N, C-alpha and C positions, 0 to 999 in steps of 0.2 A: 467376096461377093464381083460377080460379074455384071455387064450390062444387063444380060436376059434375066437375071433373079432382081435387079434393080428395077425393071418394068413392070417383073411379076408383083414385086410390093406395090408400086406405084398402082398398078391396076387393081388391087384388093385396097386402094384408098389409103394405104400408109403415105403418109408426107415425106416427100423427097427434101424436106429442107431438116428434118426430124432424124431420116438417115443419117442423114449428111452431117450433123451435129453426133450423133457417134459415133465418129472419125475423126473429126477435128474440134479442138477446142473455140474455135472462135464461133463469134454469138451471131456475127452476121450472114447471113447465104450467100449473098454477094462476093462476099471477100474467100469463098471454098472452091477449088479447084479441085477435077476429079478428071487422072489419069488413067488411059488402061499402061498394064503392067506387061514390057516385053516387046507384043505389038498388038494391033489395032486388029480386034477381032470381037464377037459379040457373048465369046465363053471367055477372052481375055481375065485376069482380076485388075479391080480397079482398085486405083490409089489416091486416097483422099487429101488433101493439101491447104494449108492456109496461102489465100496468095501470096500474102509478104513472103513466103520461102521458096517462092518460083523465082530461077533467073530467064533472064531472057531470052532463052532458047528452045530451039524443037523437041530434042531431048537431052533429060532431066536425072540424074540420081542424087535420090533424099534418103539419109538415112539407108543406104543399098539397095534402095526399092527405085525401078528402070521405069 
């Protein structure tokens, strides 16, 4: 899923919280983080993480995802 697809789902009244829950096991939406893979672009694939997984750096790689 990319940002454009996420916005289309939200425009169709899909819950962004529910979409996030499909990608991370964390129950608290405030504890979910979304990053764009490889580069910042509307068509870049999104990577969803639990907040506790994220190191305090600008660029990350978790389970082979950048």
